C-alpha positions as CSV (number, residue, x, y, z in Angstrom):
1,M,11.8,-22.7,-12.7
2,S,14.7,-20.7,-10.6
3,R,16.2,-18.1,-12.0
4,T,19.7,-17.0,-11.7
5,A,21.9,-14.0,-12.4
6,P,25.7,-14.2,-12.7
7,D,28.3,-13.6,-9.9
8,V,25.0,-13.4,-7.4
9,D,25.5,-14.8,-4.0
10,R,28.2,-17.5,-5.3
11,D,30.7,-18.1,-2.7
12,D,33.6,-20.2,-3.9
13,T,36.3,-19.5,-0.9
14,D,37.4,-22.8,1.1
15,R,34.3,-23.8,3.1
16,S,36.0,-26.9,4.9
17,D,35.4,-25.2,8.4
18,A,32.1,-24.2,7.6
19,A,29.2,-25.8,9.7
20,P,26.3,-27.4,7.7
21,A,23.5,-25.2,6.6
22,S,20.9,-25.8,9.2
23,T,17.5,-26.7,7.3
24,G,14.3,-28.2,8.2
25,A,13.3,-28.9,11.8
26,S,16.7,-28.4,13.3
27,A,16.7,-24.9,12.0
28,P,15.4,-22.3,14.6
29,F,12.0,-20.6,13.4
30,A,10.0,-17.4,14.6
31,R,6.8,-17.6,16.4
32,E,5.5,-13.9,15.7
33,C,5.4,-11.9,12.4
34,D,4.6,-8.5,10.6
35,L,2.8,-8.4,7.4
36,V,2.4,-6.3,4.5
37,M,-0.2,-6.5,1.8
38,K,-0.4,-4.5,-1.8
39,G,-3.2,-2.9,-3.1
40,G,-5.3,-4.2,-5.8
41,I,-8.9,-3.1,-5.4
42,T,-10.9,-6.9,-5.9
43,S,-7.5,-8.5,-6.0
44,G,-7.7,-8.4,-2.2
45,V,-10.0,-11.8,-2.1
46,V,-6.8,-13.3,-2.1
47,Y,-5.8,-12.2,1.6
48,P,-8.3,-13.6,3.9
49,L,-7.4,-17.4,3.5
50,A,-3.5,-16.6,3.2
51,I,-3.9,-14.4,6.6
52,A,-5.7,-17.4,8.1
53,E,-3.1,-19.9,7.1
54,I,-0.6,-17.7,8.7
55,A,-2.3,-16.8,11.9
56,R,-1.9,-21.1,12.6
57,A,1.6,-20.9,13.1
58,F,2.3,-17.0,13.9
59,R,1.0,-14.5,16.3
60,L,0.6,-10.9,14.1
61,R,2.6,-8.3,15.3
62,S,2.5,-5.3,13.0
63,I,0.3,-5.3,10.1
64,G,0.3,-3.0,7.3
65,G,-1.1,-2.5,3.7
66,T,-2.9,0.1,1.2
67,S,-6.1,0.3,-0.3
68,A,-7.6,-3.3,-0.7
69,G,-4.4,-4.4,1.3
70,A,-5.3,-2.1,3.9
71,I,-9.0,-3.6,4.3
72,A,-7.0,-7.0,4.8
73,A,-4.4,-5.6,7.2
74,A,-7.2,-4.1,9.3
75,A,-9.3,-7.2,9.2
76,A,-6.0,-9.1,10.2
77,A,-5.2,-6.8,13.0
78,A,-8.5,-7.1,14.6
79,A,-8.9,-10.8,14.5
80,E,-5.5,-10.8,16.2
81,L,-6.8,-8.5,18.7
82,G,-9.8,-10.7,19.4
83,R,-7.7,-13.5,19.6
84,Q,-5.8,-11.9,22.4
85,R,-8.7,-10.3,23.9
86,H,-9.8,-14.3,24.6
87,R,-6.9,-15.1,25.7
88,A,-6.4,-12.5,28.1
89,G,-9.8,-13.5,29.6
90,E,-11.1,-10.2,28.5
91,L,-13.9,-12.3,26.4
92,A,-15.7,-14.9,27.3
93,D,-16.6,-15.9,23.8
94,D,-14.0,-16.2,21.1
95,P,-14.8,-14.2,18.4
96,D,-13.0,-16.5,16.1
97,G,-12.0,-13.8,14.1
98,F,-9.3,-15.6,11.6
99,G,-12.1,-18.2,11.1
100,Q,-14.5,-15.5,10.0
101,L,-11.8,-14.8,7.8
102,R,-11.9,-17.9,6.1
103,E,-15.6,-17.5,5.4
104,L,-15.1,-14.1,3.7
105,P,-14.5,-15.2,0.3
106,D,-17.9,-17.6,0.2
107,F,-19.7,-14.5,1.8
108,L,-18.0,-12.1,-1.1
109,G,-19.2,-14.3,-3.9
110,A,-22.8,-14.9,-2.5
111,P,-25.7,-13.4,-4.3
112,S,-26.6,-9.9,-2.6
113,P,-30.2,-9.4,-0.8
114,S,-30.6,-6.7,-2.7
115,G,-30.2,-8.3,-6.1
116,A,-27.2,-6.3,-7.2
117,G,-24.9,-9.2,-8.2
118,T,-22.6,-10.4,-5.9
119,R,-22.2,-8.9,-2.1
120,L,-18.7,-7.8,-3.7
121,L,-20.3,-5.7,-6.1
122,A,-23.2,-4.6,-3.9
123,F,-20.3,-2.6,-2.0
124,F,-19.9,-0.1,-4.3
125,K,-23.3,1.7,-4.4
126,P,-23.0,4.7,-7.2
127,A,-24.8,8.2,-6.3
128,R,-27.7,8.3,-8.0
129,R,-27.1,10.8,-10.9
130,L,-24.0,8.4,-11.6
131,R,-25.5,5.0,-11.5
132,A,-25.7,4.8,-15.4
133,V,-21.9,5.7,-15.6
134,F,-21.1,3.3,-13.2
135,E,-23.3,0.4,-14.6
136,V,-21.4,1.2,-18.1
137,F,-18.0,0.9,-15.9
138,V,-19.1,-2.7,-14.6
139,D,-20.6,-3.9,-17.9
140,T,-17.2,-2.9,-19.9
141,L,-15.4,-4.4,-17.1
142,A,-17.6,-8.0,-17.4
143,V,-15.7,-9.1,-20.9
144,K,-12.4,-9.3,-21.8
145,G,-10.3,-8.2,-24.5
146,G,-10.0,-4.6,-25.8
147,A,-12.1,-5.2,-29.2
148,A,-14.9,-6.8,-27.0
149,R,-14.7,-4.4,-24.2
150,L,-15.3,-1.5,-27.0
151,R,-18.2,-3.1,-28.5
152,R,-19.8,-3.9,-24.6
153,A,-19.1,-0.6,-23.7
154,V,-21.0,1.1,-27.2
155,F,-23.9,-1.2,-26.4
156,A,-23.9,-0.4,-22.7
157,L,-23.9,3.6,-23.2
158,A,-26.7,3.3,-25.6
159,R,-28.9,0.9,-23.6
160,R,-28.4,3.2,-20.8
161,N,-29.4,6.6,-22.8
162,P,-31.6,5.7,-25.3
163,G,-33.2,9.0,-25.7
164,M,-30.0,10.4,-26.7
165,A,-28.8,7.7,-28.8
166,L,-32.3,7.9,-30.7
167,L,-32.0,11.6,-30.9
168,G,-28.3,11.7,-32.6
169,W,-29.4,8.3,-34.5
170,L,-32.3,10.4,-36.3
171,I,-30.3,13.5,-36.7
172,G,-27.7,11.6,-38.3
173,L,-30.7,10.0,-40.8
174,L,-32.0,13.5,-41.7
175,P,-30.0,13.3,-45.1
176,L,-31.9,10.5,-46.4
177,L,-35.1,12.6,-46.4
178,V,-33.4,14.3,-49.2
179,L,-33.0,11.0,-51.5
180,A,-36.3,10.1,-50.5
181,F,-37.1,12.9,-53.5
182,V,-34.7,11.2,-55.8
183,P,-35.5,8.6,-58.1
184,W,-33.7,5.2,-56.4
185,R,-30.5,4.2,-58.0
186,W,-28.1,1.4,-56.8
187,S,-25.3,3.7,-56.9
188,L,-26.7,5.7,-54.3
189,L,-26.6,3.0,-51.5
190,P,-22.7,3.6,-50.8
191,L,-24.4,7.5,-50.0
192,V,-26.9,5.6,-47.7
193,A,-24.5,3.7,-46.1
194,W,-22.2,6.6,-45.5
195,V,-25.4,8.1,-44.1
196,V,-26.4,5.2,-41.8
197,A,-22.6,5.2,-40.4
198,I,-22.5,9.0,-39.6
199,A,-25.7,8.6,-37.8
200,C,-24.5,5.8,-35.6
201,V,-21.3,8.1,-35.0
202,L,-23.4,10.9,-34.3
203,A,-25.4,8.6,-32.0
204,L,-22.5,7.4,-29.8
205,L,-21.0,11.0,-29.4
206,G,-24.1,12.1,-28.1
207,V,-24.4,9.7,-25.5
208,V,-20.5,9.8,-24.7
209,A,-20.8,13.9,-24.5
210,R,-24.0,13.6,-22.2
211,M,-22.3,11.1,-19.6
212,A,-19.2,13.0,-19.9
213,L,-21.0,16.0,-18.9
214,R,-22.6,14.3,-16.0
215,L,-19.6,12.9,-14.9
216,F,-17.6,16.2,-15.0
217,R,-20.4,18.0,-13.0
218,E,-21.0,15.7,-10.6
219,L,-17.7,14.2,-9.5
220,P,-16.1,17.1,-8.0
221,A,-19.4,17.7,-5.6
222,R,-18.7,13.9,-4.9
223,G,-15.1,13.9,-3.8
224,Y,-14.2,12.6,-7.4
225,G,-15.6,9.5,-6.9
226,V,-18.6,7.7,-8.3
227,C,-19.2,5.9,-4.9
228,S,-19.0,7.6,-1.6
229,G,-18.8,4.3,0.4
230,M,-22.0,5.0,2.1
231,P,-25.6,4.1,1.2
232,E,-28.1,7.3,-0.1
233,A,-31.2,8.0,2.0
234,G,-34.0,5.6,1.5
235,D,-31.6,2.6,0.6
236,A,-33.3,-0.7,2.0
237,H,-29.8,-2.7,2.2
238,A,-27.9,0.6,3.7
239,E,-25.6,-2.3,5.4
240,E,-24.1,-3.7,2.4
241,A,-22.5,-0.4,1.7
242,L,-18.5,-0.9,1.8
243,T,-17.8,1.6,4.6
244,V,-20.9,0.5,6.8
245,W,-19.7,-2.9,6.1
246,M,-16.3,-2.5,7.2
247,S,-17.0,-0.6,10.5
248,D,-19.3,-3.5,11.5
249,Y,-17.0,-6.3,10.2
250,F,-13.9,-4.8,12.1
251,D,-15.5,-4.7,15.2
252,R,-16.9,-8.5,15.1
253,L,-13.7,-9.6,14.4
254,A,-12.1,-8.0,17.3
255,G,-14.8,-8.2,19.8
256,Q,-15.8,-4.9,20.3
257,A,-19.6,-5.7,21.2
258,A,-18.2,-7.2,24.4
259,Q,-16.4,-4.4,25.6
260,A,-17.6,-1.7,28.4
261,D,-18.6,0.6,25.7
262,P,-20.4,-1.4,22.8
263,G,-20.8,0.9,20.8
264,K,-17.2,2.0,20.6
265,P,-15.5,1.9,17.3
266,L,-12.1,-0.4,17.0
267,T,-9.2,2.3,17.4
268,F,-5.6,2.1,16.9
269,G,-5.7,2.5,20.5
270,D,-7.1,-0.9,21.2
271,L,-5.0,-2.7,18.9
272,R,-1.5,-1.0,20.8
273,A,-2.8,-1.9,24.1
274,H,-2.5,-6.1,23.1
275,G,1.0,-5.3,21.4
276,I,-0.7,-4.9,17.8
277,E,0.7,-2.3,15.6
278,L,-1.6,-1.4,12.2
279,R,0.0,0.9,9.6
280,V,-1.9,2.1,6.4
281,M,-1.2,4.3,3.5
282,T,-2.5,6.7,1.7
283,T,-2.1,9.9,-0.5
284,C,-2.5,13.5,-0.2
285,L,-2.9,15.0,-3.7
286,T,-2.9,18.6,-2.4
287,L,0.3,17.9,-1.0
288,G,2.0,15.5,-3.5
289,R,3.1,12.8,-1.4
290,P,1.9,10.0,0.3
291,F,1.5,9.7,4.2
292,Q,1.1,7.4,7.0
293,L,-1.7,6.3,8.7
294,P,-2.3,6.9,11.9
295,F,-0.5,10.4,11.7
296,G,2.5,10.5,13.4
297,D,2.2,12.3,16.6
298,D,5.7,12.1,18.6
299,V,9.2,13.6,18.8
300,H,10.2,12.7,15.3
301,V,7.1,13.2,13.4
302,R,4.3,15.8,14.2
303,E,1.4,15.5,11.5
304,N,-1.4,14.8,13.5
305,G,-1.9,18.2,14.4
306,R,-1.5,19.5,10.4
307,F,-4.9,18.8,9.5
308,L,-8.9,19.3,10.6
309,F,-11.9,17.7,9.5
310,R,-15.8,19.1,9.3
311,R,-18.1,17.2,10.6
312,E,-20.4,17.6,7.6
313,D,-17.8,16.0,5.2
314,F,-17.6,13.0,7.4
315,A,-21.3,12.5,7.4
316,Q,-21.1,11.6,3.9
317,L,-18.4,9.3,3.8
318,F,-18.7,7.4,7.7
319,P,-21.8,5.8,9.5
320,P,-23.2,8.0,12.4
321,R,-21.5,6.4,15.2
322,I,-18.1,7.0,13.7
323,V,-18.8,10.7,12.8
324,D,-19.9,11.0,16.3
325,W,-16.7,9.4,18.0
326,M,-14.6,11.5,16.0
327,V,-16.4,14.6,17.1
328,A,-16.4,14.1,20.7
329,R,-12.8,13.0,20.5
330,A,-11.4,16.1,19.0
331,P,-8.9,18.3,21.3
332,A,-10.9,21.2,22.8
333,E,-8.6,23.6,21.5
334,V,-6.4,23.5,18.4
335,G,-3.2,25.0,18.8
336,G,0.2,24.6,16.7
337,V,0.0,26.0,13.1
338,F,-4.0,26.7,13.9
339,R,-3.2,29.2,16.4
340,E,-3.8,32.0,13.9
341,A,-6.3,30.6,11.7
342,A,-10.5,31.1,11.1
343,L,-11.7,27.8,12.2
344,D,-15.2,28.2,11.5
345,G,-16.3,24.7,12.5
346,H,-13.3,22.8,11.5
347,L,-12.4,20.3,14.2
348,G,-8.9,18.6,15.2
349,L,-8.2,15.1,14.8
350,P,-8.7,12.8,17.8
351,A,-5.2,11.4,18.8
352,P,-3.7,8.7,17.0
353,D,-5.1,6.2,19.5
354,D,-8.3,7.2,19.3
355,L,-8.8,7.1,15.8
356,P,-10.9,4.6,14.5
357,V,-9.6,2.2,12.3
358,V,-12.2,2.3,9.5
359,V,-11.7,6.0,9.0
360,A,-7.7,4.9,8.2
361,V,-8.7,2.2,5.7
362,R,-10.9,4.5,3.8
363,M,-8.5,7.0,3.3
364,S,-6.5,4.4,1.7
365,L,-9.0,2.9,-0.2
366,S,-10.1,6.3,-2.0
367,F,-9.6,4.5,-5.7
368,P,-9.7,7.4,-8.0
369,L,-13.2,8.0,-9.7
370,L,-14.2,4.9,-8.1
371,L,-14.5,6.0,-4.4
372,S,-15.0,9.4,-3.2
373,A,-11.4,11.2,-2.1
374,V,-11.4,12.2,1.9
375,P,-11.3,15.8,2.4
376,L,-9.0,17.1,5.4
377,Y,-7.9,20.8,5.8
378,S,-4.9,22.8,6.5
379,V,-3.2,25.8,6.2
380,D,-1.1,26.9,3.5
381,F,2.1,28.7,4.6
382,T,3.5,28.7,1.3
383,R,1.1,31.6,0.2
384,P,2.0,35.4,1.0
385,G,0.7,36.6,4.3
386,T,-2.7,38.2,4.6
387,A,-3.4,41.5,5.6
388,A,-2.9,42.4,9.2
389,G,-5.9,41.3,11.5
390,V,-6.9,39.0,8.8
391,L,-6.6,35.4,10.1
392,R,-5.6,32.8,7.5
393,R,-8.6,30.1,6.8
394,P,-7.7,26.5,6.3
395,E,-8.1,25.0,2.8
396,R,-9.1,21.7,1.8
397,C,-6.8,18.4,1.3
398,W,-7.9,16.0,-0.8
399,F,-6.7,12.3,0.2
400,T,-6.9,9.4,-2.2
401,D,-5.8,5.9,-2.7
402,G,-2.6,5.0,-1.1
403,G,-1.8,3.3,-4.1
404,V,-1.1,6.0,-5.7
405,G,1.8,7.1,-3.9
406,S,2.9,3.6,-2.3
407,N,1.0,0.8,-3.5
408,F,3.2,-1.8,-1.8
409,P,4.5,-0.7,1.4
410,I,7.2,-3.4,2.2
411,H,9.2,-0.8,4.1
412,F,6.8,-0.9,7.1
413,F,8.4,-2.4,10.2
414,D,11.8,-3.1,8.7
415,A,15.0,-2.7,10.9
416,P,18.6,-3.2,10.7
417,L,18.4,-6.3,12.3
418,S,15.0,-8.1,12.4
419,T,13.4,-9.7,15.7
420,R,10.7,-11.6,13.6
421,P,10.3,-11.9,9.8
422,T,7.9,-9.4,7.8
423,F,6.1,-11.2,5.1
424,G,5.1,-9.4,2.0
425,L,1.9,-10.4,-0.5
426,D,2.8,-8.7,-3.4
427,L,0.4,-9.0,-6.7
428,G,1.7,-9.3,-10.0
429,Q,0.6,-10.2,-13.6
430,A,0.3,-13.9,-14.9
431,D,2.4,-14.7,-17.8
432,P,0.3,-15.7,-20.9
433,G,-0.5,-19.6,-20.8
434,S,0.4,-20.2,-17.3
435,G,-1.5,-23.0,-15.5
436,D,-4.2,-22.0,-12.9
437,R,-2.7,-24.3,-10.4
438,P,-1.6,-22.5,-6.8
439,D,1.9,-23.7,-7.3
440,Q,2.1,-22.1,-10.9
441,R,0.5,-18.8,-10.0
442,V,2.1,-18.2,-6.8
443,R,5.9,-17.2,-6.8
444,F,8.6,-17.6,-4.0
445,P,12.4,-17.4,-4.3
446,D,13.7,-21.0,-4.5
447,D,17.3,-19.7,-3.5
448,N,18.8,-16.5,-2.6
449,A,20.0,-16.0,-6.1
450,D,16.5,-16.2,-7.2
451,A,13.9,-13.6,-7.8
452,L,16.8,-11.0,-8.3
453,I,15.8,-10.4,-12.2
454,S,12.9,-8.2,-12.3
455,P,9.9,-9.6,-14.1
456,W,9.2,-8.0,-17.4
457,R,6.2,-5.9,-18.2
458,R,4.6,-6.9,-21.4
459,W,2.0,-5.3,-23.6
460,D,0.3,-5.9,-27.2
461,E,2.8,-4.3,-29.3
462,S,0.8,-4.6,-32.4
463,R,-0.8,-1.8,-34.2
464,G,-3.6,-0.2,-32.7
465,V,-5.6,1.7,-30.1
466,G,-4.8,-1.4,-27.3
467,S,-0.7,-1.3,-28.1
468,V,-0.6,2.3,-27.1
469,L,-3.1,2.1,-24.5
470,G,-0.8,-0.6,-23.3
471,F,2.1,1.2,-23.7
472,L,0.7,4.4,-21.7
473,G,-0.7,1.7,-18.8
474,T,2.6,0.3,-18.6
475,L,4.1,3.9,-18.4
476,F,1.8,4.9,-15.6
477,G,2.6,1.5,-13.5
478,V,6.4,1.9,-14.0
479,A,6.1,5.3,-12.7
480,K,3.7,4.5,-9.8
481,D,5.4,1.0,-8.7
482,W,9.2,1.7,-9.2
483,N,10.1,2.3,-5.3
484,H,8.6,-1.2,-3.9
485,E,9.6,-3.4,-7.3
486,T,13.1,-2.0,-6.6
487,L,13.0,-2.4,-3.0
488,S,11.4,-6.0,-3.4
489,N,14.3,-7.5,-5.2
490,L,17.0,-6.7,-2.7
491,P,18.3,-9.1,-0.6
492,G,16.7,-9.6,2.7
493,F,13.3,-8.5,1.0
494,R,13.1,-10.8,-1.5
495,D,13.0,-13.6,0.6
496,R,10.3,-12.9,2.5
497,I,7.7,-12.1,-0.3
498,G,5.0,-13.9,-1.9
499,L,3.9,-12.9,-5.2
500,I,0.6,-13.9,-6.5
501,R,0.2,-13.7,-10.3
502,L,-3.3,-12.9,-11.3
503,S,-4.8,-13.0,-15.2
504,E,-6.6,-10.2,-16.6
505,R,-10.0,-11.5,-15.6
506,E,-8.7,-11.8,-12.1
507,G,-8.9,-9.1,-9.2
508,G,-8.3,-5.4,-10.2
509,L,-11.2,-4.0,-11.5
510,N,-13.6,-6.6,-12.2
511,L,-16.0,-6.3,-9.6
512,T,-18.4,-8.8,-11.1
513,M,-15.8,-11.7,-10.7
514,E,-17.7,-15.1,-10.6
515,P,-17.9,-17.3,-7.1
516,S,-15.7,-19.7,-9.2
517,V,-13.1,-16.9,-9.9
518,I,-13.0,-15.7,-6.1
519,E,-12.6,-19.6,-5.2
520,A,-9.4,-19.3,-7.3
521,L,-7.8,-16.4,-6.1
522,T,-8.7,-17.8,-2.5
523,A,-6.9,-20.7,-3.4
524,Y,-3.9,-19.2,-4.3
525,G,-3.7,-16.8,-1.2
526,R,-4.3,-19.9,1.1
527,Y,-1.2,-21.9,-0.8
528,A,0.9,-18.6,-0.4
529,G,0.3,-18.4,3.5
530,Q,1.0,-22.0,3.9
531,Q,4.6,-21.7,2.2
532,F,5.4,-18.7,4.8
533,V,4.4,-21.2,7.4
534,V,6.7,-23.8,6.1
535,R,9.5,-21.4,5.5
536,F,9.6,-19.5,8.6
537,G,7.1,-21.2,11.0
538,D,7.0,-24.1,13.5
539,P,7.2,-27.7,11.6
540,A,4.2,-28.6,13.6
541,C,2.5,-26.2,11.7
542,W,3.3,-27.5,8.4
543,P,1.1,-29.1,5.9
544,A,2.0,-32.8,5.8
545,D,3.4,-33.0,2.2
546,A,5.5,-30.0,3.1
547,V,9.6,-30.0,2.4
548,A,12.2,-27.9,4.3
549,S,12.9,-24.8,2.3
550,P,16.6,-23.4,2.5
551,M,14.4,-19.8,2.6
552,N,14.1,-19.8,6.1
553,W,14.4,-17.6,9.1
554,E,18.2,-18.6,9.8
555,N,19.1,-17.8,6.2
556,H,17.1,-14.4,6.6
557,Q,18.8,-13.2,9.7
558,L,21.9,-14.2,8.2
559,I,21.3,-11.9,5.1
560,R,20.3,-9.2,7.0
561,L,23.4,-9.4,9.1
562,R,25.6,-9.6,6.4
563,L,24.0,-6.4,5.0
564,L,23.9,-4.4,7.7
565,L,28.0,-4.9,7.9
566,A,28.3,-4.6,4.5
567,S,26.1,-1.1,3.6
568,M,27.7,0.1,7.2
569,S,31.2,-0.5,6.2
570,E,30.5,1.4,2.4
571,M,28.6,4.3,4.7
572,L,31.7,4.7,7.2
573,D,34.4,4.6,4.2
574,R,32.5,7.8,2.5
575,L,32.0,9.3,6.2
576,E,36.2,9.3,6.9
577,T,36.8,10.1,3.3
578,S,34.7,13.6,3.5
579,A,35.4,14.2,7.2
580,G,39.3,13.8,6.5
581,T,39.2,15.8,3.4
582,L,37.8,18.9,5.7
583,D,40.0,17.8,8.5
584,G,42.1,21.6,9.3
585,T,40.3,23.6,6.7
586,A,37.7,26.1,7.4
587,S,34.8,23.7,6.6
588,D,36.1,21.3,9.7
589,Y,33.2,19.6,11.3
590,A,35.0,19.6,14.6
591,R,34.2,23.4,15.0
592,F,30.3,22.4,15.8
593,F,31.1,20.9,18.9
594,T,33.1,23.7,20.4
595,D,32.3,26.9,18.7
596,P,28.7,28.9,18.6
597,V,28.8,28.7,14.9
598,G,25.8,27.9,12.4
599,P,21.9,28.1,13.0
600,G,21.2,28.6,16.6
601,T,18.4,26.7,16.3
602,Y,20.3,23.5,15.6
603,R,23.4,24.0,17.6
604,L,24.7,21.2,20.1
605,R,24.0,21.9,23.7
606,G,26.7,22.2,25.8
607,L,29.4,23.5,23.3
608,G,32.9,23.2,24.3
609,R,32.3,20.8,27.0
610,L,33.4,17.6,25.7
611,D,35.1,16.1,28.8
612,D,33.5,13.0,30.3
613,D,31.6,13.4,33.8
614,P,34.0,12.1,36.3
615,L,31.3,10.4,38.4
616,D,30.3,7.8,35.4
617,G,32.9,8.1,33.3
618,L,30.2,9.1,30.5
619,P,29.9,12.5,28.1
620,A,28.5,14.9,30.6
621,T,26.9,17.2,27.3
622,Q,24.9,16.5,24.0
623,A,27.8,18.4,22.4
624,G,30.6,15.6,24.3
625,L,27.9,12.6,23.5
626,A,28.0,13.8,19.7
627,H,31.9,14.4,19.5
628,W,32.5,10.9,21.3
629,M,30.1,9.2,18.6
630,L,31.6,11.1,15.6
631,G,35.1,10.0,16.7
632,Q,34.1,6.3,17.2
633,L,32.4,6.1,13.6
634,R,35.5,7.7,12.1
635,A,37.8,5.0,14.4
636,I,35.8,2.2,13.2
637,A,36.0,3.0,9.5
638,R,40.0,3.7,10.0
639,R,40.1,0.3,11.4
640,V,38.0,-1.2,8.7
641,A,40.5,0.2,6.2
642,A,43.5,-0.7,7.8
643,T,42.4,-4.3,8.5
644,I,41.3,-4.7,4.8
645,A,44.9,-3.1,3.6
646,A,46.5,-5.3,5.5
647,R,44.7,-8.7,4.5
648,P,45.0,-7.9,0.6
649,A,43.5,-10.2,-1.8
650,A,45.6,-13.1,-3.5
651,R,45.7,-12.0,-6.6
652,A,45.6,-8.0,-8.0
653,G,41.7,-7.2,-8.8
654,A,40.3,-9.9,-6.5
655,E,38.2,-8.7,-3.4
656,S,39.6,-8.6,-0.2
657,P,39.0,-11.7,1.8
658,V,38.2,-9.6,5.3
659,D,35.9,-6.8,3.7
660,P,32.6,-7.4,5.2
661,Q,31.3,-6.5,1.6
662,T,33.1,-9.7,-0.2
663,R,30.5,-11.8,-1.1
664,A,28.1,-10.0,0.7
665,P,24.3,-10.8,-1.0
666,R,23.8,-8.4,-4.0
667,P,23.0,-5.8,-4.7
668,P,23.7,-4.0,-1.8
669,P,21.5,-1.5,-0.5
670,E,22.8,2.1,0.2
671,L,22.4,3.8,3.7
672,K,20.9,7.2,2.9
673,P,18.8,9.8,4.5
674,R,15.3,9.5,3.4
675,P,12.2,11.3,4.5
676,R,10.1,9.5,7.4
677,I,6.6,8.5,5.7
């Protein structure tokens, strides 16, 4: 059912001269697209069939994601690379990467050869000393409901720590020895019950204390994760480990084995050579901010040279061939911030094009406590300088799950005016009592006013532990997700995002999902992919029963154009107000084009030389071009303001009929500087 808000995208002006809106087969459609996918651990099983459906109608150009969405993004990029290599004649045999993606859900739901449940569960191989902790975690998530999970956790703890449980039980029962020498009376029954209850509590506390001690002792040494993503020595089914499987799987999708160097892992440079861009998000806890991978290394961002790695660290997290590649492609000399640092075996990161895709994905996927964080190294220049002659030493920087900083980076690949749509696959919570059909679980806006109102977050508000935990969980979710949630509700974003709503038993940390649940999730993904095709793609690729939607590529282009003009009108008005207020004062911005004032690092070049070159009539210096740009922006602002003033509204208080902000999509975004991430 469509939800609307008052005064949103409403147009009650005279439309007698307006051309009819184009819909269906008559509307222009896109042949290429970008794609961004949200993180969600096992929820990522919704993505393979969605990607395969989208690939029927579009060439994938730029793909991004976080956590499980990063796995899906890398797989989509690899499959597109395999398709482009085959079309270019570089591969004799088509790897059919998108066909392989269609088969992935069945693979994940199949029994593991090692007997560790499904292959999905077998991906997560806990460290030997933390296996009991992991098994309790898995057992607890296998049931639904707070009370049921609490009971399951108690029994799972006791079952995997029988010695400690028995010891606690016996200690608790010691008072009964005293009662053995007292003549029995029925009045002693409540006392016996209390003793038994205390024995149970002591047994549980003993087990919990032992597990907690082991957890806290082992986690720091294992990168704060129960699983490293790699098998331990002697594992007969090493190929099942998550990082090993990802490395091989990405290579198969891309047809790496048929390249000149068959042992070469898939790299970002391989993708870029065929016009495919891949970006994933990670979070550096040490620096307290998210990072985009591969790290930037251009005139705008110099991040790749900020970090080092150590071979022995990566040997614990990646297959040997990946580590060997990283070491072989490390720069011979490390400069920049490390010129005056004691490296002691630290190596510089390969150039972004040489970075293996699986390294970036694994850094994005480090779900806290489940998968080990990835250590890199840098120098902390915020600390006081060292003594003369003593070199600074690189210190560890921990990189964890990208979802901590940006779980749905829908801002990836955005531009003022789109040349192709950027689809977003979002994950949300299903409403209580919602059906299980794909059209009931997958949400797309029906019109430009739909999906404007933010979805409500609910939890059990009755008294008890569950209510408090629900409150705290919602609090954490809002703190983590507010940025992409508000961005997703903006016009120009909401019309290209498909929301897949999952129940408590689907996705998330449910590592023991049954094949039937996995099959249902993939059906939601297939439906979402088909909707993108119907809305933005070639009608020849639509499903047989598809109905044209007004939320199409042409609609999206018009929204982005209106938003750009409205936002720039507001920004230019503020620019002219600020600059005009300071004209003729000591703080006049004009002095920065003529006088050598301010920090020398940022002064414009060619100060005072503002005239155009007589040969071509164009500004001859940086200062001249900058002066011209500011003047033109202010001139546009004054012209917009004069036009609006000369064409007043018919009645007081009404919107101007010529103002670019009048009847623009709501809410309008603000054009403001923000960090480049």
